[in-house]
Steps between C-alpha positions, in 0.01 A plus 500: 500500500884507475508870561288456811717220638807705433351798667415298802853352522667836454279665758562219752872539436480877547293469818736243640790737435322796665440290797862388519641856507254615764278703277191334645584629850375854563769559760770453234321738260446762767855469618616563136275822481647612827854447346587270787489174329615527138547140372148521319593813311833357402328177382250692301756728336717203416217308351381795287857568394573144389175476319575834325838392390394158380178631304665779324819308428280239342335768293832606384599148411178422332390239741192675607243622257419866576138443397464328847565829676212678649542875599233630752323820408607800706213713654460707815290232666820267498673753724198538732455138510860443583486748782206315650662170453808625682286628786330156526834333480633695800180470697425130446843363429386334181467568143258302264763234420641456842156505654382220284818285565449577876145396486608174345716442811185526724558843644163644612593860459603440147163336428331821610732694298406303181143532580537881548685510159236313324251736646692809379528349156122448486445852608741631222309283256166636605617863479724478198283703281512794747867477549574485122280806452747710727779445239737343739517198265574707194864408352790729569841534377397307181339212682694189438854672509831341573810671623719377215407380141429123491588353168205308337235697683298822422513644859591860507820564696606792732854455404638409155740250634490123505250383752662174527839646600319732744313201650836311549671806654198571738497131599868503585443818708224333694727191568774746617266686728363159642865407571594837660181543724598408868279257697347789681509877447351623830420359843633182652378147506449282794736214575249258330543719191138651510439861472394613849285766350271244320255323726402149404136374548629312807636813647199697429278209671734513797 
């Protein structure tokens, strides 16, 4: 029960943060993909960078048990699925996480997005045996492989270097990139600060 309550609290906090930074607004997301409104990308890179530095520094300091780490298996289907996710992200202006958070705020388009996602998941489950038979789910590159070796784990590593140090360095790089990215790379924003190339639902209705 404690784990369920903790998951609910953390999920609610994460959803609140997504809403506060504008990630539940498809106009902001599409503006990011158009490279005309970059604050979401800056926030995402900063969050990943800080989390990476804290986690790998915690591993080095012995504050985090490496047994808690979980490395996802690499297989071709991951890349195909990532491409489909990116396409849906660009078309709908939502990803699974932001879609759920947006639905919680009462956005009807997000509710349809969530329903469509659940339908897609059901379709995948129904066809899983056929998909697996194609071989796209077979592990590649050693399956659960890390870039650098993580002490206390048995995961194979691409580089025989400290995975903790690499994680900290990559995290610092992401933080630096987040700091250096301008507010927009292309296009101009309107006086109100909205990307004129992104039409809101009100604009579409008008």
